[in-house]
N, CA, C, O and CB atoms as a CASP TS submission, in Angstrom:
PFRMAT TS
TARGET T0000
AUTHOR 0000-0000-0000
METHOD Language model
MODEL 1
PARENT N/A
ATOM      1  N   UNK     1     221.299 205.334  34.963  1.00  0.00           N
ATOM      2  CA  UNK     1     219.930 204.971  35.432  1.00  0.00           C
ATOM      3  C   UNK     1     220.230 204.179  36.909  1.00  0.00           C
ATOM      4  O   UNK     1     221.087 203.306  37.046  1.00  0.00           O
ATOM      5  CB  UNK     1     219.087 203.934  34.204  1.00  0.00           C
ATOM      6  N   UNK     2     219.534 204.566  37.741  1.00  0.00           N
ATOM      7  CA  UNK     2     219.516 203.909  39.084  1.00  0.00           C
ATOM      8  C   UNK     2     219.463 202.413  38.945  1.00  0.00           C
ATOM      9  O   UNK     2     218.574 201.881  38.281  1.00  0.00           O
ATOM     10  CB  UNK     2     218.311 204.387  39.927  1.00  0.00           C
ATOM     11  N   UNK     3     220.510 201.646  39.631  1.00  0.00           N
ATOM     12  CA  UNK     3     220.379 200.453  39.566  1.00  0.00           C
ATOM     13  C   UNK     3     219.058 199.688  40.362  1.00  0.00           C
ATOM     14  O   UNK     3     218.493 198.682  39.933  1.00  0.00           O
ATOM     15  CB  UNK     3     221.602 200.077  39.959  1.00  0.00           C
ATOM     16  N   UNK     4     218.786 200.254  41.344  1.00  0.00           N
ATOM     17  CA  UNK     4     217.634 200.007  42.043  1.00  0.00           C
ATOM     18  C   UNK     4     216.237 200.261  41.782  1.00  0.00           C
ATOM     19  O   UNK     4     215.332 199.434  41.886  1.00  0.00           O
ATOM     20  CB  UNK     4     217.800 200.473  42.954  1.00  0.00           C
ATOM     21  N   UNK     5     216.131 201.470  41.434  1.00  0.00           N
ATOM     22  CA  UNK     5     214.776 201.978  40.876  1.00  0.00           C
ATOM     23  C   UNK     5     214.411 202.201  39.507  1.00  0.00           C
ATOM     24  O   UNK     5     213.340 202.607  39.056  1.00  0.00           O
ATOM     25  CB  UNK     5     214.537 203.109  41.366  1.00  0.00           C
ATOM     26  N   UNK     6     215.704 201.797  38.783  1.00  0.00           N
ATOM     27  CA  UNK     6     215.477 202.009  37.246  1.00  0.00           C
ATOM     28  C   UNK     6     215.268 203.141  36.664  1.00  0.00           C
ATOM     29  O   UNK     6     215.232 203.128  35.433  1.00  0.00           O
ATOM     30  CB  UNK     6     214.519 201.407  36.811  1.00  0.00           C
ATOM     31  N   UNK     7     215.088 204.334  37.329  1.00  0.00           N
ATOM     32  CA  UNK     7     214.897 205.412  37.110  1.00  0.00           C
ATOM     33  C   UNK     7     216.132 206.488  36.495  1.00  0.00           C
ATOM     34  O   UNK     7     217.289 206.360  36.896  1.00  0.00           O
ATOM     35  CB  UNK     7     214.370 205.669  38.213  1.00  0.00           C
ATOM     36  N   UNK     8     215.821 207.367  35.662  1.00  0.00           N
ATOM     37  CA  UNK     8     217.110 207.931  35.132  1.00  0.00           C
ATOM     38  C   UNK     8     217.543 208.756  36.135  1.00  0.00           C
ATOM     39  O   UNK     8     216.697 209.307  36.840  1.00  0.00           O
ATOM     40  CB  UNK     8     217.023 208.691  33.811  1.00  0.00           C
ATOM     41  N   UNK     9     219.076 208.998  36.382  1.00  0.00           N
ATOM     42  CA  UNK     9     219.683 209.835  37.320  1.00  0.00           C
ATOM     43  C   UNK     9     220.457 211.009  36.483  1.00  0.00           C
ATOM     44  O   UNK     9     220.756 210.941  35.291  1.00  0.00           O
ATOM     45  CB  UNK     9     220.658 208.957  38.267  1.00  0.00           C
ATOM     46  N   UNK    10     220.713 212.084  37.356  1.00  0.00           N
ATOM     47  CA  UNK    10     221.579 212.894  36.581  1.00  0.00           C
ATOM     48  C   UNK    10     222.934 212.555  36.868  1.00  0.00           C
ATOM     49  O   UNK    10     223.289 212.058  37.936  1.00  0.00           O
ATOM     50  CB  UNK    10     221.357 214.294  36.796  1.00  0.00           C
ATOM     51  N   UNK    11     223.880 212.891  35.672  1.00  0.00           N
ATOM     52  CA  UNK    11     225.021 212.336  35.611  1.00  0.00           C
ATOM     53  C   UNK    11     226.048 213.714  35.436  1.00  0.00           C
ATOM     54  O   UNK    11     227.056 213.816  36.135  1.00  0.00           O
ATOM     55  CB  UNK    11     225.008 211.194  34.423  1.00  0.00           C
ATOM     56  N   UNK    12     225.700 214.676  34.498  1.00  0.00           N
ATOM     57  CA  UNK    12     226.579 215.665  34.185  1.00  0.00           C
ATOM     58  C   UNK    12     225.873 216.771  33.747  1.00  0.00           C
ATOM     59  O   UNK    12     224.668 216.639  33.533  1.00  0.00           O
ATOM     60  CB  UNK    12     227.511 215.275  33.270  1.00  0.00           C
ATOM     61  N   UNK    13     226.379 217.768  33.588  1.00  0.00           N
ATOM     62  CA  UNK    13     225.927 219.189  32.791  1.00  0.00           C
ATOM     63  C   UNK    13     227.008 219.789  31.823  1.00  0.00           C
ATOM     64  O   UNK    13     228.198 219.594  32.072  1.00  0.00           O
ATOM     65  CB  UNK    13     225.608 220.429  33.916  1.00  0.00           C
ATOM     66  N   UNK    14     226.682 220.404  30.894  1.00  0.00           N
ATOM     67  CA  UNK    14     227.678 221.125  30.039  1.00  0.00           C
ATOM     68  C   UNK    14     226.898 222.302  29.344  1.00  0.00           C
ATOM     69  O   UNK    14     225.676 222.363  29.206  1.00  0.00           O
ATOM     70  CB  UNK    14     228.372 220.108  28.919  1.00  0.00           C
ATOM     71  N   UNK    15     227.847 223.240  28.926  1.00  0.00           N
ATOM     72  CA  UNK    15     227.213 224.471  28.344  1.00  0.00           C
ATOM     73  C   UNK    15     227.038 223.889  26.646  1.00  0.00           C
ATOM     74  O   UNK    15     227.684 222.965  26.152  1.00  0.00           O
ATOM     75  CB  UNK    15     228.364 226.053  28.590  1.00  0.00           C
ATOM     76  N   UNK    16     226.295 224.472  26.163  1.00  0.00           N
ATOM     77  CA  UNK    16     225.647 223.906  24.761  1.00  0.00           C
ATOM     78  C   UNK    16     226.622 225.088  23.849  1.00  0.00           C
ATOM     79  O   UNK    16     226.630 224.888  22.635  1.00  0.00           O
ATOM     80  CB  UNK    16     223.485 224.086  24.582  1.00  0.00           C
ATOM     81  N   UNK    17     227.286 226.072  24.262  1.00  0.00           N
ATOM     82  CA  UNK    17     228.151 227.088  23.515  1.00  0.00           C
ATOM     83  C   UNK    17     226.949 227.866  22.697  1.00  0.00           C
ATOM     84  O   UNK    17     227.307 228.373  21.635  1.00  0.00           O
ATOM     85  CB  UNK    17     229.438 226.309  22.429  1.00  0.00           C
ATOM     86  N   UNK    18     225.656 228.009  23.045  1.00  0.00           N
ATOM     87  CA  UNK    18     224.959 228.809  22.103  1.00  0.00           C
ATOM     88  C   UNK    18     223.809 229.594  23.052  1.00  0.00           C
ATOM     89  O   UNK    18     223.761 229.448  24.273  1.00  0.00           O
ATOM     90  CB  UNK    18     224.312 227.823  20.838  1.00  0.00           C
ATOM     91  N   UNK    19     222.986 230.360  22.363  1.00  0.00           N
ATOM     92  CA  UNK    19     221.761 230.628  23.180  1.00  0.00           C
ATOM     93  C   UNK    19     220.486 229.979  22.831  1.00  0.00           C
ATOM     94  O   UNK    19     220.121 229.745  21.678  1.00  0.00           O
ATOM     95  CB  UNK    19     221.499 231.987  23.170  1.00  0.00           C
ATOM     96  N   UNK    20     219.836 229.704  23.905  1.00  0.00           N
ATOM     97  CA  UNK    20     218.525 228.769  23.922  1.00  0.00           C
ATOM     98  C   UNK    20     218.636 227.489  23.000  1.00  0.00           C
ATOM     99  O   UNK    20     218.257 227.401  21.832  1.00  0.00           O
ATOM    100  CB  UNK    20     217.206 229.634  23.392  1.00  0.00           C
ATOM    101  N   UNK    21     219.200 226.573  23.730  1.00  0.00           N
ATOM    102  CA  UNK    21     219.080 225.151  23.114  1.00  0.00           C
ATOM    103  C   UNK    21     217.845 224.776  23.150  1.00  0.00           C
ATOM    104  O   UNK    21     217.284 224.787  24.246  1.00  0.00           O
ATOM    105  CB  UNK    21     219.844 224.100  23.742  1.00  0.00           C
ATOM    106  N   UNK    22     217.031 224.304  21.828  1.00  0.00           N
ATOM    107  CA  UNK    22     215.695 224.209  21.779  1.00  0.00           C
ATOM    108  C   UNK    22     215.570 222.875  21.581  1.00  0.00           C
ATOM    109  O   UNK    22     214.481 222.451  21.969  1.00  0.00           O
ATOM    110  CB  UNK    22     215.031 225.028  20.827  1.00  0.00           C
ATOM    111  N   UNK    23     216.525 221.800  20.967  1.00  0.00           N
ATOM    112  CA  UNK    23     216.200 220.604  20.482  1.00  0.00           C
ATOM    113  C   UNK    23     217.511 220.071  20.702  1.00  0.00           C
ATOM    114  O   UNK    23     218.510 220.782  20.815  1.00  0.00           O
ATOM    115  CB  UNK    23     215.610 220.542  19.074  1.00  0.00           C
ATOM    116  N   UNK    24     217.510 218.730  20.766  1.00  0.00           N
ATOM    117  CA  UNK    24     218.817 217.825  20.473  1.00  0.00           C
ATOM    118  C   UNK    24     218.466 216.452  20.184  1.00  0.00           C
ATOM    119  O   UNK    24     217.426 215.885  20.520  1.00  0.00           O
ATOM    120  CB  UNK    24     219.832 217.772  21.692  1.00  0.00           C
ATOM    121  N   UNK    25     219.388 215.996  19.560  1.00  0.00           N
ATOM    122  CA  UNK    25     219.362 214.288  18.979  1.00  0.00           C
ATOM    123  C   UNK    25     220.656 213.714  19.157  1.00  0.00           C
ATOM    124  O   UNK    25     221.686 214.387  19.132  1.00  0.00           O
ATOM    125  CB  UNK    25     219.020 214.064  17.256  1.00  0.00           C
ATOM    126  N   UNK    26     220.614 212.297  19.364  1.00  0.00           N
ATOM    127  CA  UNK    26     222.112 211.649  19.198  1.00  0.00           C
ATOM    128  C   UNK    26     222.008 211.171  17.686  1.00  0.00           C
ATOM    129  O   UNK    26     221.006 210.621  17.229  1.00  0.00           O
ATOM    130  CB  UNK    26     222.494 210.211  20.377  1.00  0.00           C
ATOM    131  N   UNK    27     223.131 211.437  16.984  1.00  0.00           N
ATOM    132  CA  UNK    27     223.166 211.106  15.675  1.00  0.00           C
ATOM    133  C   UNK    27     223.078 209.336  15.420  1.00  0.00           C
ATOM    134  O   UNK    27     223.185 208.599  16.400  1.00  0.00           O
ATOM    135  CB  UNK    27     224.534 211.804  15.123  1.00  0.00           C
ATOM    136  N   UNK    28     222.886 208.783  14.087  1.00  0.00           N
ATOM    137  CA  UNK    28     222.576 207.533  13.915  1.00  0.00           C
ATOM    138  C   UNK    28     224.062 206.470  14.672  1.00  0.00           C
ATOM    139  O   UNK    28     223.948 205.382  15.236  1.00  0.00           O
ATOM    140  CB  UNK    28     222.255 207.409  12.133  1.00  0.00           C
ATOM    141  N   UNK    29     224.974 207.027  14.494  1.00  0.00           N
ATOM    142  CA  UNK    29     226.312 206.265  14.717  1.00  0.00           C
ATOM    143  C   UNK    29     226.601 206.228  16.274  1.00  0.00           C
ATOM    144  O   UNK    29     227.450 205.520  16.815  1.00  0.00           O
ATOM    145  CB  UNK    29     227.603 207.028  13.902  1.00  0.00           C
ATOM    146  N   UNK    30     225.738 207.126  16.903  1.00  0.00           N
ATOM    147  CA  UNK    30     225.854 207.234  18.636  1.00  0.00           C
ATOM    148  C   UNK    30     227.131 207.695  18.991  1.00  0.00           C
ATOM    149  O   UNK    30     227.604 207.286  20.052  1.00  0.00           O
ATOM    150  CB  UNK    30     225.674 205.780  19.477  1.00  0.00           C
ATOM    151  N   UNK    31     227.843 208.556  18.221  1.00  0.00           N
ATOM    152  CA  UNK    31     229.124 209.313  18.502  1.00  0.00           C
ATOM    153  C   UNK    31     228.841 210.568  18.874  1.00  0.00           C
ATOM    154  O   UNK    31     229.541 211.041  19.770  1.00  0.00           O
ATOM    155  CB  UNK    31     230.047 209.389  17.398  1.00  0.00           C
ATOM    156  N   UNK    32     227.702 211.449  18.256  1.00  0.00           N
ATOM    157  CA  UNK    32     227.466 212.834  18.566  1.00  0.00           C
ATOM    158  C   UNK    32     226.225 213.026  19.181  1.00  0.00           C
ATOM    159  O   UNK    32     225.223 212.355  18.930  1.00  0.00           O
ATOM    160  CB  UNK    32     227.543 213.655  17.435  1.00  0.00           C
ATOM    161  N   UNK    33     226.315 214.283  20.283  1.00  0.00           N
ATOM    162  CA  UNK    33     224.873 214.558  20.304  1.00  0.00           C
ATOM    163  C   UNK    33     224.834 215.825  19.661  1.00  0.00           C
ATOM    164  O   UNK    33     225.827 216.541  19.791  1.00  0.00           O
ATOM    165  CB  UNK    33     224.194 214.569  21.723  1.00  0.00           C
ATOM    166  N   UNK    34     223.734 216.293  18.896  1.00  0.00           N
ATOM    167  CA  UNK    34     223.787 217.425  17.881  1.00  0.00           C
ATOM    168  C   UNK    34     222.494 218.310  18.765  1.00  0.00           C
ATOM    169  O   UNK    34     221.429 217.900  19.228  1.00  0.00           O
ATOM    170  CB  UNK    34     223.411 216.852  15.947  1.00  0.00           C
ATOM    171  N   UNK    35     223.043 219.511  18.756  1.00  0.00           N
ATOM    172  CA  UNK    35     222.279 220.580  19.869  1.00  0.00           C
ATOM    173  C   UNK    35     221.943 221.642  18.807  1.00  0.00           C
ATOM    174  O   UNK    35     222.827 222.073  18.067  1.00  0.00           O
ATOM    175  CB  UNK    35     223.377 221.304  21.339  1.00  0.00           C
ATOM    176  N   UNK    36     220.773 222.031  18.736  1.00  0.00           N
ATOM    177  CA  UNK    36     219.973 223.017  17.879  1.00  0.00           C
ATOM    178  C   UNK    36     219.937 224.315  18.939  1.00  0.00           C
ATOM    179  O   UNK    36     219.166 224.256  19.897  1.00  0.00           O
ATOM    180  CB  UNK    36     218.282 222.363  17.403  1.00  0.00           C
ATOM    181  N   UNK    37     220.855 225.575  18.726  1.00  0.00           N
ATOM    182  CA  UNK    37     220.814 226.756  19.605  1.00  0.00           C
ATOM    183  C   UNK    37     219.635 227.758  18.647  1.00  0.00           C
ATOM    184  O   UNK    37     219.864 228.203  17.522  1.00  0.00           O
ATOM    185  CB  UNK    37     222.601 227.512  19.834  1.00  0.00           C
ATOM    186  N   UNK    38     218.496 227.929  19.354  1.00  0.00           N
ATOM    187  CA  UNK    38     217.499 228.538  18.494  1.00  0.00           C
ATOM    188  C   UNK    38     218.123 230.113  18.241  1.00  0.00           C
ATOM    189  O   UNK    38     218.534 230.531  17.158  1.00  0.00           O
ATOM    190  CB  UNK    38     215.895 228.492  19.279  1.00  0.00           C
ATOM    191  N   UNK    39     218.092 230.723  19.275  1.00  0.00           N
ATOM    192  CA  UNK    39     218.412 232.241  19.510  1.00  0.00           C
ATOM    193  C   UNK    39     219.881 232.361  19.006  1.00  0.00           C
ATOM    194  O   UNK    39     220.173 233.370  18.364  1.00  0.00           O
ATOM    195  CB  UNK    39     218.262 232.743  21.192  1.00  0.00           C
ATOM    196  N   UNK    40     221.086 231.156  19.310  1.00  0.00           N
ATOM    197  CA  UNK    40     222.080 231.531  18.836  1.00  0.00           C
ATOM    198  C   UNK    40     222.692 231.443  17.560  1.00  0.00           C
ATOM    199  O   UNK    40     223.872 231.704  17.329  1.00  0.00           O
ATOM    200  CB  UNK    40     222.617 231.221  19.440  1.00  0.00           C
ATOM    201  N   UNK    41     221.581 230.949  16.492  1.00  0.00           N
ATOM    202  CA  UNK    41     221.390 230.646  15.195  1.00  0.00           C
ATOM    203  C   UNK    41     222.694 229.665  14.974  1.00  0.00           C
ATOM    204  O   UNK    41     223.644 230.041  14.288  1.00  0.00           O
ATOM    205  CB  UNK    41     221.280 232.014  14.240  1.00  0.00           C
ATOM    206  N   UNK    42     222.660 228.438  15.582  1.00  0.00           N
ATOM    207  CA  UNK    42     223.929 227.360  15.148  1.00  0.00           C
ATOM    208  C   UNK    42     223.511 226.147  15.625  1.00  0.00           C
ATOM    209  O   UNK    42     222.531 226.078  16.366  1.00  0.00           O
ATOM    210  CB  UNK    42     225.482 227.651  15.805  1.00  0.00           C
ATOM    211  N   UNK    43     224.244 225.010  15.231  1.00  0.00           N
ATOM    212  CA  UNK    43     223.767 223.733  15.489  1.00  0.00           C
ATOM    213  C   UNK    43     225.252 223.040  15.929  1.00  0.00           C
ATOM    214  O   UNK    43     226.096 222.915  15.042  1.00  0.00           O
ATOM    215  CB  UNK    43     222.917 223.036  14.100  1.00  0.00           C
ATOM    216  N   UNK    44     225.517 222.659  17.104  1.00  0.00           N
ATOM    217  CA  UNK    44     226.771 221.938  17.239  1.00  0.00           C
ATOM    218  C   UNK    44     226.329 220.663  17.752  1.00  0.00           C
ATOM    219  O   UNK    44     225.240 220.301  18.195  1.00  0.00           O
ATOM    220  CB  UNK    44     227.838 222.627  18.155  1.00  0.00           C
ATOM    221  N   UNK    45     227.804 219.866  17.533  1.00  0.00           N
ATOM    222  CA  UNK    45     227.958 218.420  17.794  1.00  0.00           C
ATOM    223  C   UNK    45     229.054 218.347  18.958  1.00  0.00           C
ATOM    224  O   UNK    45     230.121 218.960  18.947  1.00  0.00           O
ATOM    225  CB  UNK    45     228.422 217.577  16.397  1.00  0.00           C
ATOM    226  N   UNK    46     228.600 217.486  19.964  1.00  0.00           N
ATOM    227  CA  UNK    46     229.436 217.251  21.056  1.00  0.00           C
ATOM    228  C   UNK    46     229.757 215.586  20.806  1.00  0.00           C
ATOM    229  O   UNK    46     228.859 214.759  20.644  1.00  0.00           O
ATOM    230  CB  UNK    46     228.644 217.691  22.579  1.00  0.00           C
ATOM    231  N   UNK    47     230.907 215.331  20.807  1.00  0.00           N
ATOM    232  CA  UNK    47     231.313 213.888  21.098  1.00  0.00           C
ATOM    233  C   UNK    47     230.916 213.195  22.007  1.00  0.00           C
ATOM    234  O   UNK    47     231.077 213.744  23.097  1.00  0.00           O
ATOM    235  CB  UNK    47     232.406 213.725  21.269  1.00  0.00           C
ATOM    236  N   UNK    48     230.329 211.933  22.065  1.00  0.00           N
ATOM    237  CA  UNK    48     230.142 210.985  23.165  1.00  0.00           C
ATOM    238  C   UNK    48     230.929 210.139  23.441  1.00  0.00           C
ATOM    239  O   UNK    48     231.472 209.582  22.488  1.00  0.00           O
ATOM    240  CB  UNK    48     229.220 210.370  23.113  1.00  0.00           C
ATOM    241  N   UNK    49     231.215 209.810  24.510  1.00  0.00           N
ATOM    242  CA  UNK    49     232.220 208.468  24.910  1.00  0.00           C
ATOM    243  C   UNK    49     231.137 207.418  24.815  1.00  0.00           C
ATOM    244  O   UNK    49     230.034 207.316  25.353  1.00  0.00           O
ATOM    245  CB  UNK    49     233.058 208.470  26.651  1.00  0.00           C
ATOM    246  N   UNK    50     231.881 206.589  23.859  1.00  0.00           N
ATOM    247  CA  UNK    50     231.051 205.133  23.652  1.00  0.00           C
ATOM    248  C   UNK    50     230.823 204.359  24.518  1.00  0.00           C
ATOM    249  O   UNK    50     229.925 203.533  24.357  1.00  0.00           O
ATOM    250  CB  UNK    50     231.532 204.279  22.885  1.00  0.00           C
ATOM    251  N   UNK    51     231.770 204.409  26.006  1.00  0.00           N
ATOM    252  CA  UNK    51     231.410 203.520  27.156  1.00  0.00           C
ATOM    253  C   UNK    51     230.502 204.018  28.256  1.00  0.00           C
ATOM    254  O   UNK    51     229.892 203.236  28.986  1.00  0.00           O
ATOM    255  CB  UNK    51     232.599 203.124  27.790  1.00  0.00           C
ATOM    256  N   UNK    52     230.425 205.293  28.359  1.00  0.00           N
ATOM    257  CA  UNK    52     229.479 206.099  29.233  1.00  0.00           C
ATOM    258  C   UNK    52     228.170 206.687  28.670  1.00  0.00           C
ATOM    259  O   UNK    52     227.127 206.799  29.313  1.00  0.00           O
ATOM    260  CB  UNK    52     230.214 207.217  29.743  1.00  0.00           C
ATOM    261  N   UNK    53     228.375 207.077  27.277  1.00  0.00           N
ATOM    262  CA  UNK    53     227.467 208.051  26.511  1.00  0.00           C
ATOM    263  C   UNK    53     227.538 209.353  27.089  1.00  0.00           C
ATOM    264  O   UNK    53     226.742 210.115  26.540  1.00  0.00           O
ATOM    265  CB  UNK    53     226.005 207.627  26.492  1.00  0.00           C
ATOM    266  N   UNK    54     228.133 209.825  27.902  1.00  0.00           N
ATOM    267  CA  UNK    54     228.437 211.296  28.208  1.00  0.00           C
ATOM    268  C   UNK    54     229.098 212.119  27.439  1.00  0.00           C
ATOM    269  O   UNK    54     230.194 211.724  27.042  1.00  0.00           O
ATOM    270  CB  UNK    54     229.058 211.433  29.217  1.00  0.00           C
ATOM    271  N   UNK    55     228.760 213.085  27.141  1.00  0.00           N
ATOM    272  CA  UNK    55     229.695 214.112  26.445  1.00  0.00           C
ATOM    273  C   UNK    55     231.301 214.331  26.975  1.00  0.00           C
ATOM    274  O   UNK    55     231.565 214.730  28.109  1.00  0.00           O
ATOM    275  CB  UNK    55     228.951 215.517  26.606  1.00  0.00           C
ATOM    276  N   UNK    56     232.231 214.025  26.037  1.00  0.00           N
ATOM    277  CA  UNK    56     233.924 213.984  26.146  1.00  0.00           C
ATOM    278  C   UNK    56     234.237 215.124  26.464  1.00  0.00           C
ATOM    279  O   UNK    56     235.174 215.299  27.242  1.00  0.00           O
ATOM    280  CB  UNK    56     234.797 213.637  24.903  1.00  0.00           C
ATOM    281  N   UNK    57     233.555 216.135  25.959  1.00  0.00           N
ATOM    282  CA  UNK    57     234.125 217.752  26.140  1.00  0.00           C
ATOM    283  C   UNK    57     234.609 218.000  24.564  1.00  0.00           C
ATOM    284  O   UNK    57     234.891 219.166  24.290  1.00  0.00           O
ATOM    285  CB  UNK    57     235.699 217.960  27.469  1.00  0.00           C
ATOM    286  N   UNK    58     234.733 216.984  23.478  1.00  0.00           N
ATOM    287  CA  UNK    58     235.125 217.449  22.287  1.00  0.00           C
ATOM    288  C   UNK    58     234.022 218.298  21.292  1.00  0.00           C
ATOM    289  O   UNK    58     232.930 217.768  21.088  1.00  0.00           O
ATOM    290  CB  UNK    58     235.625 216.260  21.655  1.00  0.00           C
ATOM    291  N   UNK    59     234.238 219.241  20.855  1.00  0.00           N
ATOM    292  CA  UNK    59     233.118 219.769  20.161  1.00  0.00           C
ATOM    293  C   UNK    59     233.291 219.785  18.619  1.00  0.00           C
ATOM    294  O   UNK    59     234.259 220.378  18.144  1.00  0.00           O
ATOM    295  CB  UNK    59     232.857 221.137  20.663  1.00  0.00           C
ATOM    296  N   UNK    60     232.486 219.220  17.899  1.00  0.00           N
ATOM    297  CA  UNK    60     232.660 218.988  16.460  1.00  0.00           C
ATOM    298  C   UNK    60     232.568 220.440  15.787  1.00  0.00           C
ATOM    299  O   UNK    60     232.766 221.437  16.480  1.00  0.00           O
ATOM    300  CB  UNK    60     231.501 217.924  15.870  1.00  0.00           C
ATOM    301  N   UNK    61     232.215 220.556  14.216  1.00  0.00           N
ATOM    302  CA  UNK    61     232.364 221.782  13.736  1.00  0.00           C
ATOM    303  C   UNK    61     230.837 222.357  13.990  1.00  0.00           C
ATOM    304  O   UNK    61     229.892 221.569  14.022  1.00  0.00           O
ATOM    305  CB  UNK    61     232.933 221.763  12.186  1.00  0.00           C
ATOM    306  N   UNK    62     230.683 223.540  14.138  1.00  0.00           N
ATOM    307  CA  UNK    62     229.442 224.367  14.102  1.00  0.00           C
ATOM    308  C   UNK    62     228.633 224.888  12.817  1.00  0.00           C
ATOM    309  O   UNK    62     229.187 225.786  12.182  1.00  0.00           O
ATOM    310  CB  UNK    62     229.783 225.468  14.764  1.00  0.00           C
ATOM    311  N   UNK    63     227.674 224.537  12.463  1.00  0.00           N
ATOM    312  CA  UNK    63     226.897 225.023  11.494  1.00  0.00           C
ATOM    313  C   UNK    63     226.080 226.003  11.755  1.00  0.00           C
ATOM    314  O   UNK    63     225.119 225.692  12.459  1.00  0.00           O
ATOM    315  CB  UNK    63     226.271 224.189  11.015  1.00  0.00           C
ATOM    316  N   UNK    64     226.167 227.341  11.334  1.00  0.00           N
ATOM    317  CA  UNK    64     225.526 228.519  11.376  1.00  0.00           C
ATOM    318  C   UNK    64     224.380 228.457  10.439  1.00  0.00           C
ATOM    319  O   UNK    64     224.473 228.081   9.270  1.00  0.00           O
ATOM    320  CB  UNK    64     226.423 229.599  11.097  1.00  0.00           C
ATOM    321  N   UNK    65     223.181 228.889  11.085  1.00  0.00           N
ATOM    322  CA  UNK    65     221.877 228.491  10.289  1.00  0.00           C
ATOM    323  C   UNK    65     220.982 229.474  11.466  1.00  0.00           C
ATOM    324  O   UNK    65     221.239 229.687  12.650  1.00  0.00           O
ATOM    325  CB  UNK    65     221.437 226.425  10.155  1.00  0.00           C
ATOM    326  N   UNK    66     219.806 229.972  10.578  1.00  0.00           N
ATOM    327  CA  UNK    66     218.858 230.791  10.953  1.00  0.00           C
ATOM    328  C   UNK    66     217.825 230.217  12.006  1.00  0.00           C
ATOM    329  O   UNK    66     216.848 229.618  11.555  1.00  0.00           O
ATOM    330  CB  UNK    66     218.251 231.210   9.786  1.00  0.00           C
ATOM    331  N   UNK    67     217.991 230.378  13.601  1.00  0.00           N
ATOM    332  CA  UNK    67     216.905 229.814  14.317  1.00  0.00           C
ATOM    333  C   UNK    67     216.361 228.137  14.274  1.00  0.00           C
ATOM    334  O   UNK    67     215.255 227.608  14.162  1.00  0.00           O
ATOM    335  CB  UNK    67     215.870 230.655  13.864  1.00  0.00           C
ATOM    336  N   UNK    68     217.683 227.663  14.417  1.00  0.00           N
ATOM    337  CA  UNK    68     217.104 226.179  14.244  1.00  0.00           C
ATOM    338  C   UNK    68     216.397 225.707  15.589  1.00  0.00           C
ATOM    339  O   UNK    68     216.799 225.888  16.738  1.00  0.00           O
ATOM    340  CB  UNK    68     218.369 225.067  13.871  1.00  0.00           C
ATOM    341  N   UNK    69     215.080 224.966  15.101  1.00  0.00           N
ATOM    342  CA  UNK    69     214.445 224.255  16.247  1.00  0.00           C
ATOM    343  C   UNK    69     214.341 222.738  16.427  1.00  0.00           C
ATOM    344  O   UNK    69     213.767 222.171  17.357  1.00  0.00           O
ATOM    345  CB  UNK    69     213.203 224.674  16.284  1.00  0.00           C
ATOM    346  N   UNK    70     214.910 222.229  15.515  1.00  0.00           N
ATOM    347  CA  UNK    70     214.744 220.681  15.770  1.00  0.00           C
ATOM    348  C   UNK    70     215.687 219.902  14.903  1.00  0.00           C
ATOM    349  O   UNK    70     215.877 220.144  13.711  1.00  0.00           O
ATOM    350  CB  UNK    70     213.242 220.168  15.457  1.00  0.00           C
ATOM    351  N   UNK    71     216.333 218.830  15.677  1.00  0.00           N
ATOM    352  CA  UNK    71     217.287 218.056  15.054  1.00  0.00           C
ATOM    353  C   UNK    71     216.535 216.629  14.883  1.00  0.00           C
ATOM    354  O   UNK    71     215.952 215.957  15.734  1.00  0.00           O
ATOM    355  CB  UNK    71     218.676 218.019  15.927  1.00  0.00           C
ATOM    356  N   UNK    72     216.764 216.363  13.334  1.00  0.00           N
ATOM    357  CA  UNK    72     216.073 214.891  13.186  1.00  0.00           C
ATOM    358  C   UNK    72     217.018 214.129  12.143  1.00  0.00           C
ATOM    359  O   UNK    72     217.467 214.863  11.262  1.00  0.00           O
ATOM    360  CB  UNK    72     214.339 214.968  12.548  1.00  0.00           C
ATOM    361  N   UNK    73     217.301 213.123  12.104  1.00  0.00           N
ATOM    362  CA  UNK    73     218.205 212.295  11.314  1.00  0.00           C
ATOM    363  C   UNK    73     217.431 211.048  10.602  1.00  0.00           C
ATOM    364  O   UNK    73     218.056 210.254   9.900  1.00  0.00           O
ATOM    365  CB  UNK    73     219.367 211.767  12.281  1.00  0.00           C
TER
END
């Protein structure tokens, strides 16, 4: 977030390791960003840095499933 304007700012970009990321959500613990890759037929979790909130580069287990479109906790 920009300290002067209060608006969100771009920090980083990373590959979702799948085809057509359709939805994402942060798990209730705040430790994982979970991404549904609609045409990749999988859901992946990406570890988040507790201090920055940005992905660390560590990827959790992949869940294979048909055309996931929404991540709800």
